[in-house]
VMD Tcl script that draws the C-alpha trace (Angstrom):
set ca {
  {-72.81 -11.40 -30.01}
  {-71.45 -11.22 -26.42}
  {-70.41 -14.46 -24.74}
  {-70.77 -14.01 -20.93}
  {-70.93 -16.29 -17.98}
  {-74.63 -15.58 -17.83}
  {-75.33 -18.34 -20.43}
  {-73.12 -21.10 -18.92}
  {-75.79 -22.63 -16.68}
  {-78.07 -22.93 -19.68}
  {-75.41 -24.92 -21.54}
  {-75.21 -27.87 -19.17}
  {-77.39 -31.05 -19.42}
  {-80.79 -30.25 -18.00}
  {-84.18 -31.76 -18.57}
  {-85.74 -28.51 -19.84}
  {-84.55 -25.23 -21.12}
  {-85.28 -21.93 -19.48}
  {-88.07 -20.11 -21.30}
  {-86.46 -17.80 -23.74}
  {-88.47 -15.82 -26.14}
  {-87.79 -15.97 -29.74}
  {-85.89 -13.27 -31.52}
  {-88.28 -10.69 -32.78}
  {-88.61 -10.28 -36.57}
  {-88.08 -6.55 -36.00}
  {-84.60 -7.09 -34.56}
  {-83.76 -9.43 -37.39}
  {-84.82 -6.90 -39.91}
  {-82.82 -4.26 -38.28}
  {-79.77 -6.53 -38.20}
  {-80.08 -7.32 -41.94}
  {-80.71 -3.82 -42.92}
  {-77.64 -2.34 -41.25}
  {-75.76 -0.35 -43.93}
  {-72.48 0.22 -42.10}
  {-70.76 -2.08 -44.58}
  {-71.45 0.65 -47.23}
  {-69.25 3.08 -45.33}
  {-66.42 0.48 -45.09}
  {-66.76 -0.18 -48.83}
  {-66.72 3.56 -49.70}
  {-63.68 4.02 -47.44}
  {-61.82 1.25 -49.30}
  {-62.73 2.70 -52.63}
  {-61.38 6.13 -51.67}
  {-58.22 4.51 -50.33}
  {-57.70 2.61 -53.62}
  {-58.17 5.74 -55.60}
  {-55.51 7.49 -53.53}
  {-52.89 4.72 -53.37}
  {-53.20 3.27 -56.90}
  {-51.42 6.14 -58.76}
  {-48.42 5.93 -56.47}
  {-47.18 2.62 -58.05}
  {-47.57 3.24 -61.87}
  {-46.66 7.02 -61.76}
  {-43.95 6.55 -59.14}
  {-42.12 3.70 -60.94}
  {-42.41 5.62 -64.29}
  {-41.04 8.68 -62.53}
  {-38.01 6.65 -61.23}
  {-37.33 5.10 -64.56}
  {-37.43 8.50 -66.34}
  {-34.96 10.22 -64.09}
  {-32.63 7.53 -62.74}
  {-29.55 6.28 -64.41}
  {-30.29 3.03 -66.29}
  {-27.92 0.98 -64.16}
  {-29.56 2.24 -60.93}
  {-33.29 2.01 -62.00}
  {-33.60 -1.64 -61.04}
  {-32.15 -0.95 -57.60}
  {-34.44 2.01 -57.02}
  {-37.47 0.14 -58.15}
  {-36.51 -2.68 -55.84}
  {-36.34 -0.25 -52.99}
  {-39.89 1.14 -53.81}
  {-41.23 -2.40 -53.92}
  {-39.54 -3.24 -50.63}
  {-40.97 -0.21 -48.94}
  {-44.42 -0.99 -50.19}
  {-44.19 -4.45 -48.53}
  {-43.40 -2.74 -45.16}
  {-46.97 -1.47 -45.12}
  {-48.52 -5.01 -44.87}
  {-45.83 -5.82 -42.25}
  {-47.08 -2.96 -40.08}
  {-50.74 -3.83 -40.92}
  {-50.29 -7.47 -39.78}
  {-48.66 -6.34 -36.55}
  {-51.41 -3.79 -35.95}
  {-53.99 -6.52 -36.80}
  {-52.31 -8.80 -34.29}
  {-52.61 -6.15 -31.58}
  {-56.30 -5.41 -32.45}
  {-57.22 -9.11 -32.56}
  {-56.28 -9.39 -28.85}
  {-58.77 -6.65 -28.03}
  {-62.34 -7.66 -27.85}
  {-64.56 -5.92 -30.41}
  {-66.88 -4.37 -27.84}
  {-64.05 -3.13 -25.57}
  {-65.41 -0.40 -23.33}
  {-69.02 -1.54 -23.66}
  {-68.90 -4.91 -21.86}
  {-67.35 -6.09 -18.64}
  {-64.37 -8.22 -19.73}
  {-64.48 -10.17 -16.54}
  {-67.75 -11.73 -17.72}
  {-66.41 -12.79 -21.20}
  {-66.06 -16.56 -21.25}
  {-64.13 -16.89 -24.58}
  {-60.44 -16.28 -25.31}
  {-58.62 -14.91 -28.42}
  {-57.97 -18.57 -29.36}
  {-61.74 -19.34 -29.67}
  {-63.27 -19.43 -33.12}
  {-66.05 -17.13 -31.90}
  {-63.71 -14.38 -30.75}
  {-63.97 -11.11 -32.76}
  {-61.17 -8.68 -32.32}
  {-61.42 -4.87 -32.51}
  {-61.16 -4.78 -36.31}
  {-62.40 -1.13 -36.41}
  {-59.44 0.20 -34.36}
  {-57.02 -0.66 -37.20}
  {-58.96 1.50 -39.62}
  {-58.73 4.53 -37.32}
  {-55.00 4.13 -36.78}
  {-54.08 3.38 -40.39}
  {-56.26 6.20 -41.65}
  {-54.54 8.74 -39.44}
  {-51.07 7.48 -40.53}
  {-52.14 7.51 -44.28}
  {-53.29 11.18 -44.06}
  {-50.05 12.21 -42.41}
  {-47.84 10.34 -44.91}
  {-49.61 12.09 -47.92}
  {-48.24 15.53 -46.86}
  {-44.69 15.06 -48.20}
  {-46.07 14.35 -51.75}
  {-47.00 17.98 -52.08}
  {-43.26 18.97 -51.88}
  {-41.99 16.73 -54.60}
  {-40.79 18.63 -57.73}
  {-42.60 18.24 -61.04}
  {-39.51 17.19 -62.79}
  {-35.79 16.51 -62.08}
  {-32.69 17.00 -64.17}
  {-32.50 14.38 -66.85}
  {-29.28 12.17 -66.88}
  {-27.30 12.53 -70.05}
  {-27.82 8.84 -70.90}
  {-31.55 9.52 -71.13}
  {-31.19 11.99 -73.99}
  {-30.07 9.17 -76.34}
  {-33.46 8.24 -77.81}
  {-32.09 5.17 -79.61}
  {-32.99 1.71 -78.23}
  {-30.61 -1.09 -77.56}
  {-30.47 -4.11 -79.96}
  {-32.03 -6.15 -77.22}
  {-35.03 -3.81 -76.94}
  {-35.68 -3.91 -80.75}
  {-36.60 -7.61 -80.38}
  {-39.59 -6.68 -78.17}
  {-40.74 -3.25 -79.27}
  {-42.73 -2.88 -82.52}
  {-41.88 -0.06 -84.96}
  {-38.56 0.59 -83.37}
  {-36.52 2.80 -83.53}
  {-38.93 5.33 -85.18}
  {-41.53 4.87 -82.39}
  {-38.78 5.49 -79.79}
  {-38.56 9.28 -80.46}
  {-39.13 10.06 -76.86}
  {-38.33 13.80 -76.40}
  {-37.96 15.38 -72.95}
  {-39.77 18.61 -73.45}
  {-40.21 21.43 -70.90}
  {-43.27 21.56 -68.73}
  {-46.38 22.60 -70.62}
  {-50.07 23.07 -69.74}
  {-52.02 19.86 -69.58}
  {-54.36 19.41 -72.59}
  {-57.11 16.98 -71.56}
  {-58.72 17.00 -74.97}
  {-55.54 15.98 -76.63}
  {-54.88 13.35 -73.98}
  {-58.44 11.86 -74.60}
  {-57.85 11.91 -78.36}
  {-54.60 9.93 -77.99}
  {-55.85 7.51 -75.39}
  {-57.52 4.96 -77.60}
  {-54.63 4.71 -80.13}
  {-52.19 4.37 -77.31}
  {-54.20 1.63 -75.57}
  {-54.47 -0.16 -78.86}
  {-50.72 0.04 -79.45}
  {-50.06 -1.10 -75.92}
  {-52.39 -4.17 -76.06}
  {-50.92 -5.07 -79.46}
  {-47.65 -5.90 -77.74}
  {-47.43 -9.72 -77.22}
  {-44.76 -9.40 -74.53}
  {-46.90 -6.98 -72.53}
  {-49.95 -9.29 -72.85}
  {-47.85 -12.26 -71.68}
  {-46.47 -10.26 -68.76}
  {-49.97 -9.09 -67.85}
  {-51.23 -12.70 -67.72}
  {-48.33 -13.84 -65.70}
  {-48.78 -11.18 -63.03}
  {-52.56 -11.67 -62.86}
  {-51.97 -15.35 -62.15}
  {-49.23 -14.57 -59.67}
  {-51.37 -12.00 -57.80}
  {-54.30 -14.46 -57.66}
  {-52.01 -16.91 -55.75}
  {-50.37 -14.15 -53.70}
  {-53.67 -12.47 -52.61}
  {-55.22 -15.89 -51.75}
  {-52.19 -16.79 -49.73}
  {-52.03 -13.46 -47.82}
  {-55.79 -13.42 -47.21}
  {-56.22 -16.90 -45.91}
  {-52.78 -18.01 -44.63}
  {-53.50 -16.66 -41.07}
  {-56.75 -18.58 -41.13}
  {-54.90 -21.72 -42.28}
  {-52.43 -21.34 -39.39}
  {-55.32 -20.89 -36.95}
  {-57.26 -23.96 -38.10}
  {-54.37 -26.23 -38.98}
  {-51.88 -25.53 -36.22}
  {-54.30 -24.38 -33.48}
  {-52.83 -20.84 -33.20}
  {-54.83 -17.81 -32.25}
  {-55.75 -15.12 -34.78}
  {-53.45 -12.65 -32.97}
  {-50.44 -14.95 -33.13}
  {-51.17 -15.93 -36.76}
  {-51.21 -12.20 -37.81}
  {-48.09 -11.56 -35.84}
  {-46.17 -14.34 -37.47}
  {-47.28 -13.23 -40.92}
  {-46.15 -9.65 -40.17}
  {-42.80 -10.56 -38.52}
  {-41.67 -13.59 -40.55}
  {-43.48 -14.11 -43.77}
  {-43.96 -10.62 -45.27}
  {-40.37 -9.38 -44.35}
  {-39.15 -12.33 -46.42}
  {-41.11 -11.03 -49.44}
  {-39.62 -7.51 -48.86}
  {-36.14 -8.91 -48.67}
  {-36.68 -10.94 -51.84}
  {-37.81 -7.73 -53.74}
  {-34.83 -5.78 -52.61}
  {-32.46 -8.56 -53.30}
  {-33.79 -8.99 -56.79}
  {-32.94 -5.34 -57.45}
  {-29.45 -5.70 -56.10}
  {-28.86 -8.71 -58.22}
  {-29.97 -6.92 -61.40}
  {-27.66 -3.94 -60.55}
  {-24.64 -6.13 -59.64}
  {-24.77 -8.50 -62.63}
  {-26.18 -5.78 -65.01}
  {-28.91 -8.03 -66.27}
  {-30.70 -7.15 -69.48}
  {-34.23 -7.99 -70.70}
  {-33.42 -11.59 -71.42}
  {-31.38 -11.88 -68.17}
  {-34.30 -10.54 -66.15}
  {-36.71 -12.98 -67.86}
  {-34.42 -15.97 -67.16}
  {-33.93 -14.94 -63.57}
  {-37.69 -14.55 -63.06}
  {-38.24 -17.93 -64.64}
  {-35.66 -19.68 -62.38}
  {-37.03 -18.26 -59.20}
  {-40.61 -19.17 -60.14}
  {-39.57 -22.67 -60.96}
  {-37.61 -23.16 -57.77}
  {-40.50 -21.72 -55.73}
  {-42.89 -24.14 -57.36}
  {-40.83 -27.16 -56.45}
  {-40.41 -26.00 -52.84}
  {-44.16 -25.48 -52.58}
  {-44.78 -29.14 -53.15}
  {-43.37 -29.86 -49.76}
  {-46.41 -28.10 -48.17}
  {-48.61 -31.03 -49.14}
  {-46.68 -33.29 -46.86}
  {-46.65 -30.89 -43.82}
  {-49.99 -31.69 -42.28}
  {-51.70 -32.33 -38.95}
  {-54.56 -34.68 -38.13}
  {-57.99 -33.27 -37.55}
  {-58.82 -32.04 -34.06}
  {-60.68 -34.67 -31.92}
  {-64.28 -33.40 -31.73}
  {-66.96 -35.82 -30.65}
  {-69.74 -36.14 -33.25}
  {-67.74 -34.35 -35.94}
  {-64.33 -35.89 -36.47}
  {-64.78 -38.98 -34.25}
  {-67.65 -40.84 -32.56}
  {-68.50 -40.64 -28.82}
  {-66.75 -43.90 -28.26}
  {-63.45 -42.63 -29.74}
  {-63.62 -44.12 -33.27}
  {-62.21 -41.66 -35.79}
  {-64.38 -40.72 -38.76}
  {-65.80 -37.52 -40.26}
  {-69.49 -36.69 -39.97}
  {-71.30 -33.81 -41.75}
  {-74.75 -34.54 -40.15}
  {-76.06 -32.79 -37.13}
  {-77.64 -35.92 -35.71}
  {-74.09 -37.43 -35.18}
  {-73.78 -34.91 -32.30}
  {-76.25 -36.83 -30.32}
  {-75.57 -40.11 -28.44}
  {-77.13 -42.18 -25.62}
  {-74.99 -40.30 -23.06}
  {-76.77 -37.07 -23.87}
  {-80.16 -38.34 -25.08}
  {-81.80 -37.25 -21.76}
  {-80.59 -33.68 -22.22}
  {-82.55 -31.17 -24.34}
  {-79.37 -30.06 -26.16}
  {-79.27 -27.86 -29.32}
  {-77.11 -29.21 -32.19}
  {-76.70 -25.69 -33.59}
  {-74.74 -24.24 -30.64}
  {-71.02 -24.01 -30.58}
  {-69.69 -23.72 -27.03}
  {-66.76 -26.22 -27.05}
  {-65.46 -27.75 -23.92}
  {-62.35 -29.97 -23.45}
  {-62.88 -33.22 -21.70}
  {-60.21 -34.66 -19.50}
  {-60.06 -37.56 -21.96}
  {-58.45 -35.16 -24.55}
  {-61.61 -34.96 -26.78}
  {-63.44 -31.69 -27.53}
  {-67.17 -31.62 -27.24}
  {-69.38 -29.17 -29.08}
  {-71.01 -28.02 -25.87}
  {-71.13 -28.99 -22.14}
  {-74.74 -30.22 -22.70}
  {-73.66 -32.52 -25.58}
  {-70.80 -33.73 -23.33}
  {-73.55 -34.81 -20.87}
  {-72.28 -32.57 -18.07}
  {-74.83 -31.92 -15.27}
  {-73.00 -29.44 -13.01}
  {-70.76 -26.46 -13.21}
  {-68.35 -24.75 -10.79}
  {-66.44 -21.53 -11.07}
  {-67.09 -18.43 -13.03}
  {-66.10 -16.90 -16.36}
  {-63.23 -18.52 -18.11}
  {-62.36 -20.61 -15.01}
  {-65.67 -22.55 -15.22}
  {-65.32 -26.38 -14.82}
  {-68.12 -28.66 -15.75}
  {-68.65 -31.88 -13.79}
  {-70.47 -35.21 -14.01}
  {-69.90 -35.42 -17.80}
  {-71.32 -38.77 -18.76}
  {-70.21 -38.82 -22.36}
  {-66.54 -38.74 -21.31}
  {-67.03 -42.20 -19.71}
  {-67.66 -43.77 -23.05}
  {-63.94 -43.47 -23.91}
  {-62.52 -44.15 -20.39}
  {-63.05 -47.77 -19.41}
  {-64.23 -48.25 -15.81}
  {-65.00 -44.55 -15.39}
  {-68.74 -44.69 -15.72}
  {-69.52 -43.64 -12.10}
  {-66.58 -41.27 -11.57}
  {-66.86 -37.46 -11.74}
  {-65.35 -36.70 -15.18}
  {-64.89 -33.06 -15.86}
  {-64.50 -30.63 -18.77}
  {-63.26 -27.15 -19.12}
  {-64.06 -24.27 -21.44}
  {-62.48 -24.16 -24.89}
  {-60.90 -26.49 -27.33}
  {-58.39 -29.22 -26.36}
  {-54.79 -28.34 -27.29}
  {-53.49 -29.78 -30.51}
  {-51.06 -32.73 -30.57}
  {-47.38 -32.39 -29.79}
  {-46.49 -33.75 -33.16}
  {-48.32 -30.86 -34.81}
  {-46.49 -28.36 -32.51}
  {-43.17 -29.85 -33.69}
  {-44.24 -29.55 -37.35}
  {-45.20 -25.86 -37.11}
  {-41.59 -24.34 -37.02}
  {-40.74 -26.36 -40.17}
  {-43.83 -24.96 -41.83}
  {-42.83 -21.47 -41.01}
  {-39.28 -22.04 -42.22}
  {-40.43 -23.42 -45.58}
  {-42.97 -20.66 -45.92}
  {-40.28 -18.03 -45.47}
  {-37.79 -19.66 -47.90}
  {-40.48 -20.10 -50.58}
  {-41.78 -16.53 -50.18}
  {-38.28 -15.17 -50.43}
  {-37.31 -17.16 -53.57}
  {-40.52 -16.33 -55.41}
  {-40.35 -12.74 -54.60}
  {-36.76 -12.50 -56.02}
  {-38.32 -12.30 -59.43}
  {-40.51 -9.37 -58.55}
  {-38.25 -6.56 -59.31}
  {-36.76 -8.10 -62.57}
  {-40.40 -8.50 -63.59}
  {-41.03 -4.81 -63.27}
  {-37.92 -3.82 -65.12}
  {-38.91 -6.35 -67.83}
  {-42.23 -4.54 -68.12}
  {-40.92 -1.04 -68.48}
  {-38.09 -2.15 -70.87}
  {-40.33 -3.99 -73.37}
  {-42.70 -1.14 -74.20}
  {-42.45 2.23 -75.84}
  {-41.24 4.90 -73.36}
  {-44.22 7.18 -74.08}
  {-46.57 4.26 -73.13}
  {-44.76 3.45 -69.87}
  {-47.13 5.21 -67.56}
  {-50.26 3.90 -69.28}
  {-48.78 0.34 -69.28}
  {-48.11 0.49 -65.50}
  {-51.55 1.91 -64.97}
  {-53.25 -0.80 -66.97}
  {-51.13 -3.41 -65.18}
  {-52.21 -2.05 -61.76}
  {-55.90 -2.03 -62.87}
  {-55.83 -5.49 -64.26}
  {-54.07 -6.97 -61.13}
  {-56.40 -5.19 -58.72}
  {-59.58 -6.07 -60.74}
  {-58.77 -9.60 -61.97}
  {-56.83 -10.74 -58.93}
  {-57.58 -8.52 -55.97}
  {-61.43 -8.93 -56.32}
  {-61.97 -12.50 -57.44}
  {-59.16 -14.25 -55.59}
  {-60.57 -13.86 -51.95}
  {-63.97 -14.83 -53.31}
  {-63.13 -18.13 -55.00}
  {-60.44 -19.05 -52.48}
  {-63.01 -18.53 -49.70}
  {-65.54 -20.70 -51.57}
  {-63.06 -23.49 -52.04}
  {-62.09 -23.36 -48.40}
  {-65.76 -23.30 -47.21}
  {-66.25 -26.74 -48.94}
  {-64.08 -28.26 -46.19}
  {-66.28 -26.94 -43.35}
  {-67.48 -29.55 -40.90}
  {-69.50 -27.31 -38.52}
  {-71.15 -24.03 -39.28}
  {-72.18 -21.46 -36.72}
  {-75.49 -19.69 -36.63}
  {-76.43 -16.02 -36.71}
  {-78.78 -14.30 -34.28}
  {-81.70 -14.81 -36.61}
  {-80.96 -18.48 -37.41}
  {-79.01 -18.01 -40.64}
  {-75.69 -19.66 -41.35}
  {-72.73 -17.94 -39.68}
  {-69.02 -18.50 -39.71}
  {-67.37 -21.95 -39.92}
  {-66.28 -23.28 -36.63}
  {-64.18 -26.28 -37.59}
  {-62.66 -27.56 -40.90}
  {-61.50 -30.80 -42.22}
  {-57.87 -29.86 -42.02}
  {-56.68 -32.56 -44.38}
  {-59.03 -31.43 -47.14}
  {-58.24 -27.80 -46.33}
  {-54.55 -28.39 -46.78}
  {-54.74 -30.19 -50.08}
  {-57.25 -27.76 -51.60}
  {-55.40 -24.66 -50.53}
  {-51.97 -25.84 -51.60}
  {-53.06 -27.46 -54.79}
  {-54.78 -24.33 -55.86}
  {-51.63 -22.28 -55.16}
  {-49.60 -24.86 -57.04}
  {-51.84 -24.67 -60.07}
  {-51.39 -20.92 -60.25}
  {-47.58 -21.23 -59.79}
  {-47.43 -23.83 -62.55}
  {-49.29 -21.54 -64.94}
  {-46.99 -18.70 -63.93}
  {-43.85 -20.74 -64.66}
  {-45.14 -21.84 -68.04}
  {-46.00 -18.32 -69.17}
  {-42.66 -16.87 -67.72}
  {-40.92 -19.47 -69.86}
  {-42.44 -18.02 -73.02}
  {-40.39 -14.83 -72.55}
  {-37.17 -16.73 -73.45}
  {-38.66 -18.00 -76.79}
}
mol new
graphics top color blue
foreach p $ca { graphics top sphere $p radius 0.5 }
foreach p [lrange $ca 0 end-1] q [lrange $ca 1 end] { graphics top cylinder $p $q radius 0.2 }
display resetview
């Protein structure tokens, strides 16, 4: 949908609407039968197939050929580098979000909305083109990696440490891990050994506990990464571009630094299996307590007439469309389904200029100013007969919320850093508590489980929970329900952070079981 100045005159208070023909059923059918999403889905599937082996095989590769005292640091470096990708992605998303989705096909001078508007759609497709080109280029160096490296002397000792014998069944006989020369791959033999190997892997209590912990952790992490920019937009009144920029420049780098620092701590203090478990438990517990402060860092709902307050200025939530109508706009043939917000000079946002009772408009494009807005007079004593005006867009958020926003960012960075400190010790804990010959399989199952049981459901149920706080839904071209235009920010805050706290609490309790 293109928002141009052509429709501004139709949004003011008039006694009759221009005759506009209904949307044809053919165009609706064409819109609903568009299969372009299938190409996006297929592209993501291929991307997942290509990137997934890098983590399990890459970490196993490092652990096989690195010195034991350096493995944790190298794994921390790999985890840190993997976080740099989302940083670049968020910065790229911030840039694309500033560009209108139909750039090059519409006259931008006629567009009446800004990137801060809930209806703005950025050039999301541009990021796919840029990221795809970079991904293809980055795949070239992998062809030049050697199949094997010289094995350190320490790796030839097949005996396990006394600490490992507490976690690995059938040790040490099952630890006869021999480094043999390269030999042709026998797929039949691999298939024959797969089921017994998988059964042995899933029979490890430590591995199952770790798998449950990481699934819970990734559910919380993916929910946070997916919807935190939206939370910043809705709660603190920031644009989508700025929210993505802040995530890319502040929040995600804190996670990368935490991953790297966790590897440095393990190398410096030579932490073993129990030391890694205790360190991960401590960081999870501290991060949980810090997350409690998010519940107190909130802002009031935006002042929107007919939704979060009455036309007379009395605050109160309304979920009914009829609350959008009042005596001041009863003579106007306004639609309650539209969302063309205007900011009145009384500091209150109105759903549209028509519902604000405005009868005139001056200016063009984003500089349009609506005059003779009768509904504004209900909150300004003695102003019934003066020319009260409204401008396009939402009213700015309160100063108190602006002052709260830096504290929210600071706490978010500190919490992300502390929780991510346990990431690298967690990976080392995983590869040290299983048989060496099952290491690649264990990392592969771990990646599959986190992607399937966290990457897929987390955005779905987090989105469903957030949608329960919606106060005003938009409409699609054919009359169906579109995107949410405004949320109950108080309920949004509590539901989002309580859900994250629940996941963190489960993670802490399961991490604690490693020390028993």
